[in-house]
C-alpha positions as CSV (number, residue, x, y, z in Angstrom):
1,M,-29.8,7.6,42.2
2,T,-26.2,8.0,43.9
3,T,-24.0,10.8,41.9
4,H,-20.5,9.9,43.8
5,S,-18.6,9.4,40.6
6,L,-18.0,11.8,37.9
7,T,-20.5,9.4,35.0
8,G,-23.2,9.7,38.3
9,A,-23.2,13.1,39.1
10,V,-23.6,13.8,35.2
11,L,-26.5,11.9,34.3
12,A,-28.1,13.4,37.3
13,A,-27.8,16.5,35.8
14,W,-29.1,15.0,32.7
15,E,-31.9,13.4,34.8
16,V,-32.8,16.8,36.2
17,A,-32.4,18.4,33.1
18,V,-35.1,16.4,31.1
19,E,-37.7,17.0,34.3
20,R,-37.0,20.4,33.9
21,R,-38.0,20.4,30.0
22,E,-40.8,18.3,30.5
23,R,-42.5,21.1,33.0
24,A,-41.3,23.9,30.8
25,G,-42.9,22.0,28.1
26,V,-40.3,22.7,25.2
27,W,-38.5,20.3,23.7
28,A,-36.3,20.6,19.6
29,G,-38.5,21.4,17.4
30,T,-41.4,21.5,19.3
31,A,-42.0,25.3,20.9
32,P,-44.6,27.2,19.1
33,A,-43.9,30.1,17.4
34,E,-46.0,34.0,17.9
35,G,-49.2,33.9,16.6
36,D,-50.0,30.0,16.4
37,Q,-53.1,29.6,18.9
38,A,-55.8,30.2,16.5
39,E,-56.6,28.2,13.5
40,G,-59.0,25.7,15.6
41,G,-55.8,24.3,18.0
42,Q,-53.7,22.9,15.2
43,A,-50.1,24.7,15.6
44,Q,-50.6,23.4,19.6
45,G,-51.6,19.6,18.3
46,G,-48.6,19.6,16.4
47,Q,-46.8,21.1,19.5
48,A,-48.3,18.4,21.9
49,G,-47.5,16.0,19.4
50,G,-43.5,16.8,18.9
51,E,-43.1,17.6,22.4
52,R,-44.5,14.3,23.6
53,A,-42.3,12.8,20.6
54,G,-39.2,14.7,22.0
55,R,-40.0,13.4,25.9
56,G,-40.3,9.8,24.9
57,L,-36.7,9.9,23.0
58,A,-35.3,11.8,25.9
59,R,-36.8,9.6,28.6
60,A,-35.9,6.2,26.8
61,A,-32.2,7.5,26.0
62,L,-31.8,8.4,29.8
63,A,-33.3,4.6,31.0
64,A,-31.2,3.3,28.5
65,L,-28.0,5.6,30.2
66,L,-29.8,4.6,33.8
67,A,-29.4,0.7,33.0
68,D,-25.4,0.6,31.7
69,R,-24.6,3.5,34.4
70,A,-22.1,0.6,35.8
71,S,-20.1,0.3,32.5
72,L,-20.1,3.8,31.9
73,E,-18.5,4.3,34.7
74,I,-14.9,3.4,33.3
75,L,-15.2,7.1,32.8
76,D,-14.1,7.8,36.0
77,A,-10.9,5.8,35.9
78,G,-10.0,7.0,33.0
79,V,-11.0,10.8,33.7
80,G,-9.1,10.8,37.1
81,E,-5.9,10.1,35.3
82,V,-6.3,12.9,32.8
83,A,-7.1,15.3,36.1
84,E,-4.3,14.0,38.0
85,R,-2.3,14.7,34.9
86,F,-3.3,18.3,33.5
87,G,-4.8,19.5,37.5
88,L,-8.0,19.3,36.3
89,S,-10.8,20.3,38.6
90,F,-14.1,19.0,39.9
91,T,-16.0,21.2,37.4
92,E,-13.6,20.7,34.7
93,Q,-13.8,16.6,35.4
94,T,-17.7,16.6,34.9
95,V,-17.6,18.8,31.8
96,L,-14.6,16.5,30.1
97,T,-16.9,13.8,31.2
98,L,-19.9,14.7,30.0
99,A,-18.3,15.4,26.6
100,C,-17.1,12.1,26.5
101,L,-20.1,10.1,27.0
102,P,-21.5,10.6,23.2
103,E,-18.1,8.9,21.9
104,A,-19.0,6.2,25.1
105,H,-23.2,5.5,24.1
106,P,-25.1,5.9,21.5
107,S,-28.3,6.7,23.7
108,A,-25.9,9.4,25.2
109,H,-25.0,11.3,22.0
110,L,-28.7,10.9,20.9
111,L,-29.7,12.7,24.8
112,A,-27.1,14.9,24.5
113,G,-28.8,16.6,21.2
114,L,-31.7,16.3,22.6
115,L,-30.6,18.5,25.5
116,S,-28.9,20.1,23.5
117,G,-31.8,21.4,21.0
118,D,-31.5,19.5,18.5
119,D,-33.9,16.5,16.8
120,G,-31.8,14.0,17.3
121,A,-28.1,12.8,18.0
122,A,-26.3,15.5,18.6
123,R,-22.8,16.8,20.7
124,P,-23.5,18.9,23.8
125,S,-23.8,22.5,23.8
126,V,-21.8,24.4,25.8
127,A,-25.1,25.8,28.0
128,L,-25.6,22.2,28.7
129,A,-22.2,21.5,30.1
130,W,-22.4,24.6,32.3
131,E,-25.9,22.8,33.0
132,S,-24.9,19.6,34.1
133,A,-22.4,21.3,36.3
134,G,-23.9,23.5,38.0
135,L,-23.1,26.8,36.6
136,G,-25.2,29.7,35.2
137,S,-24.5,31.3,31.8
138,A,-24.4,34.5,33.8
139,E,-21.8,33.3,36.2
140,P,-17.6,34.2,35.3
141,G,-16.9,31.3,36.0
142,A,-18.6,29.5,33.8
143,R,-16.9,31.1,30.8
144,R,-13.6,30.9,31.8
145,L,-14.0,27.6,32.0
146,L,-14.3,26.9,28.1
147,E,-11.9,30.1,27.2
148,R,-8.6,29.4,25.5
149,G,-6.6,30.2,28.1
150,G,-8.7,27.3,30.8
151,R,-6.9,24.1,31.0
152,L,-9.5,22.3,29.1
153,R,-9.1,23.8,25.6
154,R,-5.0,24.8,26.3
155,Y,-4.3,21.3,26.7
156,A,-6.3,20.5,24.0
157,L,-8.6,17.8,26.0
158,V,-11.8,19.8,25.1
159,G,-12.3,21.8,21.8
160,V,-15.8,24.1,21.1
161,E,-17.2,23.6,17.7
162,G,-19.3,26.1,15.4
163,D,-19.9,30.0,15.4
164,G,-22.8,31.6,17.0
165,V,-22.9,32.2,20.5
166,L,-21.1,30.6,23.0
167,L,-24.0,29.1,24.4
168,S,-24.7,27.1,21.0
169,R,-21.6,25.6,20.2
170,R,-20.5,22.4,20.8
171,L,-17.6,20.4,22.5
172,A,-16.0,17.4,20.7
173,V,-13.0,15.7,22.6
174,P,-10.2,14.4,20.6
175,D,-10.0,11.2,19.6
176,R,-6.5,10.4,21.3
177,V,-8.2,11.8,24.4
178,V,-11.6,9.5,23.8
179,S,-9.0,6.5,23.9
180,H,-7.3,6.9,26.4
181,V,-10.4,7.8,28.8
182,L,-12.0,4.4,27.8
183,G,-8.8,2.3,28.4
184,A,-7.9,2.1,24.9
185,A,-5.1,4.3,24.0
186,V,-4.3,4.7,20.5
187,V,-1.0,6.3,19.3
188,P,-2.3,8.9,16.2
189,Q,-0.2,8.5,13.1
190,E,0.9,11.9,13.0
191,V,2.2,10.7,16.4
192,E,3.7,7.7,15.2
193,R,5.2,8.2,12.3
194,V,8.4,11.0,14.7
195,L,8.1,8.3,17.8
196,V,12.4,7.6,17.7
197,H,14.3,5.1,19.8
198,A,16.8,6.4,21.7
199,P,18.7,3.9,24.5
200,P,19.9,6.2,27.7
201,V,23.6,7.1,28.3
202,D,24.5,8.6,31.3
203,M,27.2,11.3,29.5
204,D,28.9,15.2,30.3
205,G,25.0,17.1,30.3
206,S,22.4,14.4,31.1
207,G,22.6,15.5,35.1
208,D,22.4,19.2,33.9
209,V,19.4,18.0,32.2
210,A,18.2,16.4,35.0
211,D,19.2,18.5,37.6
212,A,16.8,22.0,35.6
213,L,13.9,19.1,35.1
214,A,14.1,18.5,39.2
215,G,14.0,22.1,39.4
216,G,11.3,23.0,37.5
217,E,12.2,23.7,34.1
218,S,9.5,23.4,31.7
219,L,11.5,23.9,29.1
220,V,15.4,22.0,29.0
221,W,17.1,23.5,25.2
222,V,20.0,21.2,24.2
223,R,22.2,22.5,21.9
224,A,23.4,19.1,19.5
225,A,26.3,19.4,17.6
226,P,26.0,16.8,14.5
227,G,26.7,13.4,15.2
228,A,26.2,14.3,19.4
229,A,24.1,12.2,21.3
230,A,21.9,14.2,22.8
231,A,18.8,12.0,22.6
232,S,19.9,8.9,25.1
233,L,21.6,12.4,26.8
234,A,17.9,13.5,27.6
235,V,16.4,10.0,28.3
236,A,19.5,9.3,30.6
237,A,18.1,12.9,32.3
238,C,14.7,11.0,33.1
239,R,16.2,7.8,33.9
240,R,17.8,8.8,36.9
241,L,15.1,11.1,37.9
242,G,12.7,7.6,37.2
243,V,10.2,10.0,35.0
244,A,8.9,8.1,31.8
245,C,10.2,10.2,28.4
246,V,8.0,10.0,24.9
247,V,10.9,11.0,21.9
248,A,10.0,12.3,18.7
249,D,12.2,13.3,16.0
250,L,10.2,16.3,13.7
251,E,12.9,15.7,11.2
252,R,10.2,13.1,10.4
253,A,7.7,15.0,9.9
254,P,5.8,15.8,6.5
255,S,8.0,18.5,4.2
256,G,4.8,19.0,1.9
257,R,7.1,20.4,-0.3
258,E,4.8,18.9,-3.3
259,A,1.1,17.8,-2.1
260,G,0.9,14.2,-2.7
261,V,4.7,13.8,-2.9
262,P,6.2,11.8,-0.4
263,E,8.8,13.4,1.4
264,H,12.9,13.0,1.2
265,E,16.0,13.8,3.1
266,G,16.2,16.9,0.7
267,T,13.3,19.4,2.1
268,S,12.8,20.6,5.5
269,P,9.6,19.3,7.2
270,D,6.0,21.4,6.8
271,P,5.0,24.5,8.8
272,V,2.2,23.9,9.0
273,H,2.6,19.8,9.3
274,V,5.2,21.0,12.2
275,R,2.6,22.8,13.8
276,H,0.0,20.0,13.3
277,T,2.5,17.0,14.9
278,L,4.1,19.2,18.2
279,A,0.2,19.8,19.0
280,A,-0.4,16.1,19.2
281,L,2.8,15.3,20.3
282,T,2.2,17.4,23.7
283,L,-0.9,15.8,24.3
284,E,0.9,12.3,24.1
285,A,3.4,13.2,26.7
286,G,0.4,14.9,28.9
287,L,-1.6,11.8,29.0
288,E,0.9,9.8,29.6
289,G,2.2,11.8,32.0
290,A,5.6,12.0,30.4
291,V,8.7,14.3,29.6
292,L,8.7,15.2,25.7
293,V,11.9,14.8,24.1
294,L,12.2,16.9,21.1
295,L,14.3,16.1,18.4
296,G,15.0,18.6,15.9
297,A,13.9,21.7,17.8
298,Q,14.9,23.9,15.2
299,H,12.1,23.4,13.0
300,A,9.8,24.7,15.9
301,T,11.1,28.0,17.0
302,A,7.7,29.5,15.2
303,H,5.9,27.3,17.6
304,L,7.3,27.8,20.5
305,D,3.4,28.8,22.0
306,L,2.4,25.4,21.7
307,I,5.5,24.2,24.1
308,D,4.6,26.7,26.8
309,R,1.3,25.4,26.5
310,A,2.5,21.3,27.6
311,A,1.3,20.7,30.7
312,V,4.9,18.7,30.8
313,P,8.6,19.6,30.8
314,V,9.3,19.4,27.5
315,V,13.7,18.9,26.2
316,A,13.7,20.5,22.8
317,V,16.6,19.2,21.2
318,A,18.4,21.6,18.4
319,S,20.8,21.6,16.4
320,I,21.1,25.4,16.7
321,A,21.3,27.7,20.1
322,W,18.6,29.1,21.7
323,E,17.7,32.4,20.8
324,P,15.6,35.6,23.1
325,R,14.2,36.9,20.2
326,W,11.8,33.4,19.6
327,A,9.9,33.7,23.2
328,Q,9.5,35.9,26.4
329,L,11.8,33.7,28.0
330,L,15.7,32.3,28.3
331,P,15.4,28.6,28.6
332,A,17.9,26.5,31.0
333,T,20.1,25.5,28.3
334,V,22.8,22.5,27.8
335,T,25.3,21.5,25.7
336,A,25.6,17.8,23.9
337,T,28.6,16.5,22.8
338,R,29.5,13.3,20.9
339,L,30.0,10.0,22.5
340,S,33.5,10.2,23.6
341,R,36.0,6.8,22.0
342,G,35.7,5.2,25.8
343,E,31.4,5.8,25.9
344,R,31.6,4.2,22.3
345,E,33.4,1.2,23.0
346,A,31.3,0.3,26.0
347,L,28.6,0.8,24.2
348,W,29.2,-1.4,21.1
349,R,30.1,-4.5,24.0
350,E,27.1,-4.0,25.5
351,A,25.4,-4.3,22.1
352,I,27.9,-7.2,20.6
353,A,30.5,-9.7,21.4
354,E,34.0,-8.2,22.8
355,D,36.1,-9.7,20.2
356,V,34.2,-8.3,16.9
357,V,35.0,-4.7,18.8
358,G,38.2,-3.9,17.5
359,P,39.5,-0.2,16.6
360,E,37.8,0.4,13.0
361,V,34.6,-1.0,14.4
362,V,34.7,2.0,17.8
363,A,36.1,4.7,15.3
364,A,32.4,5.3,13.4
365,R,30.9,8.2,15.1
366,I,27.4,6.3,15.2
367,M,24.8,7.0,17.3
368,P,23.7,4.6,20.9
369,E,20.4,3.6,18.8
370,E,22.1,2.9,15.8
371,I,24.5,0.8,17.5
372,E,22.1,-1.5,18.3
373,L,20.6,-1.5,15.3
374,V,24.2,-2.4,13.7
375,A,24.3,-5.0,15.9
376,E,20.8,-5.8,15.5
377,R,21.3,-6.0,11.4
378,A,24.7,-7.9,12.2
379,R,23.6,-10.8,14.0
380,A,21.1,-11.6,12.1
381,D,23.2,-12.1,9.5
382,A,25.7,-14.4,10.9
383,R,22.3,-16.4,12.2
384,R,21.1,-16.7,8.5
385,E,24.5,-18.6,7.8
386,S,24.4,-20.0,11.1
387,R,27.9,-18.5,12.2
388,A,29.0,-16.4,14.4
389,V,29.2,-12.1,14.0
390,G,32.0,-11.3,12.9
391,A,33.9,-7.7,11.7
392,E,32.5,-7.7,8.2
393,D,29.1,-8.4,9.4
394,V,29.4,-5.0,11.4
395,R,31.0,-2.9,9.2
396,R,28.7,-4.0,6.6
397,A,25.7,-3.2,8.4
398,V,27.2,0.3,9.4
399,R,27.8,1.6,5.7
400,M,24.2,0.2,5.4
401,L,23.6,3.5,7.5
402,A,24.9,5.6,4.5
403,A,22.8,5.3,2.4
404,G,20.5,7.8,0.9
405,H,20.1,10.3,-1.5
406,H,23.0,12.2,-1.2
407,A,25.7,10.0,-0.7
408,Y,26.9,6.7,-2.0
409,S,29.1,4.8,0.3
410,G,31.5,1.8,-0.7
411,G,34.6,0.7,-1.0
412,T,37.0,-1.2,-3.3
413,P,39.9,-3.5,-2.2
414,A,43.0,-0.7,-3.2
415,T,46.2,-0.7,-1.8
416,L,48.7,1.7,-2.4
417,D,50.6,-1.0,-4.7
418,D,47.6,-0.4,-6.7
419,L,48.6,3.6,-7.7
420,V,51.5,3.9,-10.4
421,L,52.1,7.4,-9.3
422,P,55.5,9.6,-9.7
423,D,58.0,8.7,-6.3
424,H,57.0,12.2,-4.8
425,V,53.4,12.0,-5.4
426,R,53.2,9.1,-3.2
427,V,55.0,10.0,-0.4
428,E,52.5,12.6,-0.4
429,V,49.5,10.1,-0.8
430,E,51.9,7.9,2.1
431,R,51.9,11.1,4.2
432,L,47.9,10.9,4.0
433,I,47.4,8.2,5.2
434,G,49.9,8.4,7.9
435,W,48.1,11.4,9.3
436,A,45.0,10.0,9.2
437,R,46.0,6.6,11.1
438,N,47.8,9.0,14.0
439,R,44.6,11.8,14.1
440,D,43.2,10.3,17.5
441,E,46.7,9.4,19.2
442,V,48.4,13.4,18.1
443,L,45.1,15.0,19.1
444,G,45.4,13.3,22.2
445,L,48.8,15.0,23.2
446,G,47.5,18.1,24.1
447,D,44.9,20.6,22.2
448,L,46.5,21.0,19.2
449,Q,43.5,21.6,17.0
450,G,43.5,25.5,18.6
451,K,40.4,27.4,19.8
452,G,37.5,28.9,17.9
453,G,35.4,25.1,17.4
454,K,38.3,24.8,14.8
455,G,37.3,20.9,13.7
456,T,40.0,17.9,14.1
457,G,39.4,16.6,10.6
458,I,42.1,16.4,7.5
459,C,41.5,18.0,4.6
460,A,43.0,17.3,1.2
461,L,43.3,18.4,-2.1
462,F,43.8,16.3,-5.1
463,S,43.7,17.6,-8.6
464,G,44.9,16.9,-11.6
465,S,43.7,15.4,-14.8
466,P,41.1,12.8,-15.3
467,G,42.5,9.4,-15.2
468,T,45.3,10.3,-13.4
469,G,44.1,8.3,-10.3
470,K,43.1,11.0,-8.1
471,T,39.7,8.6,-7.0
472,L,41.6,5.2,-6.9
473,A,44.2,7.3,-4.4
474,A,40.7,8.5,-2.1
475,H,39.9,5.0,-2.5
476,V,43.4,3.4,-1.3
477,L,43.4,6.2,2.0
478,A,39.7,5.0,2.8
479,D,40.7,0.9,2.6
480,A,44.2,2.0,4.5
481,L,41.6,3.2,7.6
482,G,39.6,0.6,7.2
483,A,36.2,3.0,7.0
484,D,34.4,3.9,3.7
485,L,34.4,5.9,0.9
486,F,31.7,8.5,1.2
487,G,30.9,10.0,-2.4
488,V,28.9,13.5,-2.9
489,D,26.5,12.7,-5.3
490,L,26.4,16.5,-6.5
491,S,22.9,16.3,-8.6
492,S,21.0,15.6,-5.3
493,V,22.9,18.0,-3.1
494,V,22.6,21.1,-5.3
495,D,19.2,22.5,-5.4
496,K,17.6,25.2,-7.1
497,Y,15.8,26.9,-3.9
498,I,17.5,28.6,-1.4
499,G,18.7,27.8,1.3
500,E,18.8,23.9,0.9
501,T,22.0,23.4,-0.9
502,E,23.0,24.4,2.4
503,K,21.4,22.0,4.1
504,N,21.5,18.8,2.3
505,L,25.8,19.6,2.6
506,E,25.1,19.8,6.6
507,R,23.4,15.8,5.9
508,V,26.5,14.8,4.2
509,F,29.0,16.0,6.6
510,A,26.9,14.8,9.9
511,K,27.0,11.9,8.4
512,A,30.4,11.1,7.2
513,E,31.2,12.6,10.6
514,S,28.8,10.0,12.2
515,L,30.2,6.8,10.2
516,N,34.0,7.9,10.5
517,A,33.9,7.6,6.8
518,V,36.5,9.3,4.0
519,L,34.2,12.7,2.4
520,F,35.1,13.0,-1.1
521,F,33.9,16.0,-3.1
522,D,34.7,14.4,-7.0
523,E,34.4,17.1,-9.3
524,A,35.2,19.5,-6.2
525,D,35.1,23.2,-7.7
526,A,31.4,22.8,-8.8
527,L,30.9,23.3,-5.0
528,F,34.1,25.4,-4.0
529,G,34.2,27.7,-7.0
530,S,35.4,30.9,-6.7
531,R,33.3,33.9,-5.0
532,S,32.6,36.0,-7.4
533,A,31.2,40.3,-7.5
534,V,28.0,40.3,-6.6
535,T,26.0,41.4,-9.8
536,D,22.5,39.7,-8.8
537,S,20.7,37.5,-6.2
538,R,22.4,34.7,-7.8
539,D,25.7,35.6,-7.1
540,R,24.6,36.6,-3.1
541,Y,23.2,33.1,-2.7
542,A,26.5,31.0,-4.9
543,N,28.5,33.0,-2.7
544,Q,27.0,32.5,0.4
545,E,27.0,28.4,-0.7
546,V,30.8,28.8,-0.7
547,A,30.9,31.0,2.4
548,Y,29.1,28.1,4.6
549,L,31.3,25.2,2.9
550,L,34.1,27.1,4.0
551,Q,32.7,27.3,7.7
552,R,31.3,23.9,7.6
553,M,35.2,22.4,6.4
554,E,36.8,24.2,9.6
555,A,34.7,22.4,11.7
556,F,34.2,18.8,10.2
557,E,35.5,16.0,12.6
558,G,36.4,13.6,10.0
559,I,38.4,13.4,6.3
560,T,38.0,15.1,3.4
561,V,39.5,14.6,-0.2
562,L,38.5,17.3,-2.6
563,A,39.3,16.3,-5.8
564,T,39.5,18.7,-9.1
565,N,40.5,18.9,-12.8
566,L,40.9,22.3,-12.1
567,R,42.4,23.8,-9.0
568,G,42.9,26.9,-10.1
569,N,38.6,27.6,-10.2
570,L,38.8,26.3,-6.1
571,D,38.1,29.8,-3.9
572,P,41.7,30.5,-2.6
573,A,40.2,30.9,1.0
574,F,39.9,27.0,0.6
575,A,44.1,26.7,0.5
576,R,44.0,27.5,4.0
577,R,41.7,25.2,4.9
578,L,43.8,22.0,3.1
579,H,45.9,20.5,5.1
580,F,47.6,18.0,1.9
581,M,47.7,19.8,-1.9
582,V,48.5,17.0,-3.8
583,H,48.8,17.8,-7.9
584,F,48.3,14.2,-10.2
585,P,50.3,14.7,-12.9
586,D,50.0,13.4,-16.4
587,P,52.0,10.2,-16.7
588,D,54.9,10.3,-18.4
589,A,56.4,7.5,-20.6
590,P,58.0,5.3,-17.7
591,T,55.0,5.6,-15.8
592,R,52.8,5.0,-18.8
593,R,54.3,1.6,-19.4
594,R,53.9,1.3,-15.4
595,L,50.7,1.3,-16.2
596,W,50.5,-0.7,-18.9
597,E,51.9,-3.8,-17.3
598,Q,49.6,-3.3,-14.1
599,H,46.2,-3.7,-16.8
600,L,47.6,-6.5,-18.5
601,A,48.5,-8.0,-15.9
602,Q,45.0,-8.5,-15.0
603,L,44.4,-10.7,-17.5
604,P,44.9,-14.1,-17.7
605,G,47.5,-13.6,-20.4
606,T,47.7,-12.7,-24.1
607,A,48.2,-13.8,-28.0
608,A,51.6,-14.9,-28.4
609,G,50.8,-14.9,-31.7
610,D,50.7,-11.2,-31.8
611,P,53.2,-9.6,-28.8
612,V,52.3,-6.9,-26.9
613,D,54.6,-3.5,-27.2
614,L,54.5,-2.0,-24.3
615,D,57.4,0.7,-25.5
616,L,56.0,1.6,-28.4
617,L,52.6,1.4,-26.1
618,A,54.1,3.8,-23.4
619,E,56.1,5.7,-26.1
620,S,53.3,6.4,-28.7
621,L,49.7,7.1,-26.4
622,E,50.0,10.3,-23.9
623,I,47.1,9.4,-21.8
624,A,46.0,8.9,-18.3
625,G,45.8,5.6,-16.6
626,G,42.2,5.8,-16.8
627,D,42.5,5.9,-20.7
628,V,44.4,2.5,-20.0
629,R,42.1,1.0,-18.4
630,N,39.7,1.8,-20.9
631,I,41.1,0.9,-24.0
632,V,42.8,-2.8,-21.9
633,L,38.9,-3.4,-21.3
634,A,37.7,-3.2,-25.1
635,A,40.5,-5.1,-26.5
636,T,39.4,-8.1,-23.8
637,Y,35.7,-7.5,-25.1
638,D,36.6,-7.8,-28.9
639,A,39.4,-10.5,-28.5
640,V,36.6,-12.3,-26.0
641,A,34.0,-11.9,-29.0
642,E,36.2,-13.4,-30.9
643,Q,37.3,-16.3,-28.7
644,R,40.9,-16.0,-28.1
645,E,43.6,-13.9,-25.9
646,V,43.8,-10.1,-26.5
647,G,47.3,-9.3,-28.7
648,M,48.4,-6.5,-30.1
649,A,46.4,-5.6,-32.7
650,D,42.9,-5.5,-30.1
651,L,45.1,-2.9,-28.5
652,R,45.7,-0.8,-31.3
653,R,41.9,-0.8,-32.5
654,A,41.0,-0.3,-29.0
655,A,43.6,2.6,-28.3
656,E,42.9,4.4,-31.6
657,R,39.0,4.2,-30.8
658,E,39.6,6.1,-27.1
659,M,42.0,8.4,-29.0
660,A,38.8,9.7,-31.4
661,K,36.6,9.8,-28.2
662,L,39.1,12.4,-26.7
663,G,39.9,14.3,-30.1
664,R,43.4,13.2,-30.9
665,R,45.1,11.4,-33.0
666,V,48.0,8.5,-32.2
667,T,51.4,9.9,-33.9
668,G,54.7,9.2,-34.4
669,S,56.4,7.1,-37.0
670,R,57.2,3.8,-35.0
671,W,53.2,3.6,-34.4
672,A,52.6,4.1,-38.1
673,G,54.6,2.0,-39.6
674,S,54.6,-0.9,-36.9
675,R,51.0,-1.5,-38.9
C-alpha cells in the first residue's frame, strides 16, 4: 500500500505490526504460561484458539481500515495544520495521527487495543506509538518524543495516561484537538464562557504592543488602570500585524467559593479553575494560530508556567504591574490609558447617530465594547417604538451597565429648587455643581491635579442629621450634571473574608468611573471610620481597609459624595482629600415653614373646612425635611381612606405618631391649645 500520507504511514506500520505478531504467535490473552505444555496439550489448544481469535479480530479491523483509508486521510490535513502551528516534526505528526485514529474509526480503536496487548478496543500504548514511528524502545529519541518537555505534551496535544512503565501507558488526545484535526472544531465550555469581544481601537500603546509582538516577544504585559481600554488596544495591535487573536477574560472563570453555588461579582476566580481555563485557552489560541489576549491576568500570576509553554504570543492585561518575583523573565511592558474624550466621541459617532451624541453621552467613560452594546440596545428600544434613537435611549442603556450586586443606579428629577436649605448651604451646593460642570475645562488648562498619580476627581462630604437633605442634594448634583447617582449598597460591599471588601470597593469605584456617575456613600462612617490602635488581627485588617479607601479616593477620577450623620466618626485623614465639606443643619422655624409649604404643594388641595396652620406646624415640630415628608404622606393616606382632602387634624395625628416613632413628644402651649 502507498504511504505518502500520514494516515497511510500509520496503517502501513500497523499492517507490519499485525504480521509481526502473527509470526510470533502472540496476541492478547493467548501467550502460554510457564509449565503449561503438559496435560495432553490442553493449554496449547486454548492458546491456539485465542491466537486465532485475536488474529481474526486484528485482520478484520485492519481490512476495515484499509477499505476506509481514503476517508481517513482527512486526518492528514488536520494534523498538517496543527503541525504547522506547533512546529511538529514528521515523527511527532505520526504519533499525533496514530493517537487520533481511534477517535476517527471504531476499527482503529479495536486494532489499537489489540496491538497494545488488550483483549479489545483501547487507546494505543506508548510502545505501539514508538513501533509505528519506527523507533526502538531503547532509543533516547523515543522517550524524548513523549516527555513533558516535548512538543506533543508541552502544548497539550497528546497526553500520557496510566501508571507503571512508560511502554504500557496509553496515549490520549484532548477532545478539542481531535475535533480540530477532524475539521469539526467545537470550542470547549471552559473556553467559551470566558471569551469576550473587544473592537480594535488605535490608541496610545497599541503601536508599542505591535512592535513587541513583531520583535518576537512571547509575553507582553499590559498594565491597565480601571476603565482603560486595554483589550481594544491589544486587538488593534494584532490588527496592525495582520494576525488573529483570541480575547478572553479570566474574571469570568468560576469562583468556586462554595461548591454548587454560581459565582458572583464579589468573589475572585478560583485558582484551580483559573489554571484549567488558562490551559484550555493556550491550547485554543495555538490551534487557531492566534495571539492570546488575556484579560484579568492578575489572576494568572501563579500559573505563568502555562503561559511560558504556550505556542503563541500572549498579551496579558492586568490591573497590577509586573513583579520579577513571579518568574525569571522581564516581559515587554506597556501601560494602557483611558480613552480620551476625542477617542470616545469618535467611537460614539461611529456607533450611533451623530445628533444623539451630546456632551453627557461622551462623558460616560465606558469601554469600546460597551459603547457598541449601548448603541445596539438604544437602537433596539427605538426600533420597538418605531422612532429614531434619542439621547434618553442612550442614557437608559448606559444606566443598565451599572446594574449589579454592589450598587444601584438611578436618578430622580430634582433641581436646586427642590432643596430647602439655609442660604450659605445652598451656595456651597451650587459651588460644588459648578466645579463638577467645569472640571474638564479646568483640567484642560494644565496639569493642575499635581504629580504622584493623584486623580482628577472631586470629593465632597455632606454631614448632618437624618432627613436634612443630604441624599436629595446628591441627586440634585447628579441631575445637574446629566449623570446617574451610583449609590453604594454597603451590605454587598463589606465582606467577612479578608481582602474581599477592598476588591468589592475597587469594582464599585471602577464602575462609577467608567459610567461617569456620581458615586454616593450613604452612612459613610461605616466604611470610612477612624483608624484605631491595633489590638488584634481584626483591627489590623479594618485599618487596612481604611488605608485602601484613602488611596483609592486619591486616585478616583469621578465625583464622590460621602454622607454621614456623625462627622466626628470619619477618619481625620479624609479631611485633606475633601474638596467640599458641607454641613446640613437642622432646619430652623422659617426653613421648616418652607418645607411644609413645599410638601403640601404637591397635593391637589387641602380641606377648606380644616385649614392647615403652617406657622403652628413649623414652630411646634422641630423636625427635619424627611420627617415632614413622612407626616404629609401619612396624613394623605388617612384622608384618602376616608375619601376627603387633607386637613390640619390629619396632619396633627400623623405628626404625633411620627414624633412617637422618634421617641419625642410635641410640646408647647399653642399645640396643646389648638386641639
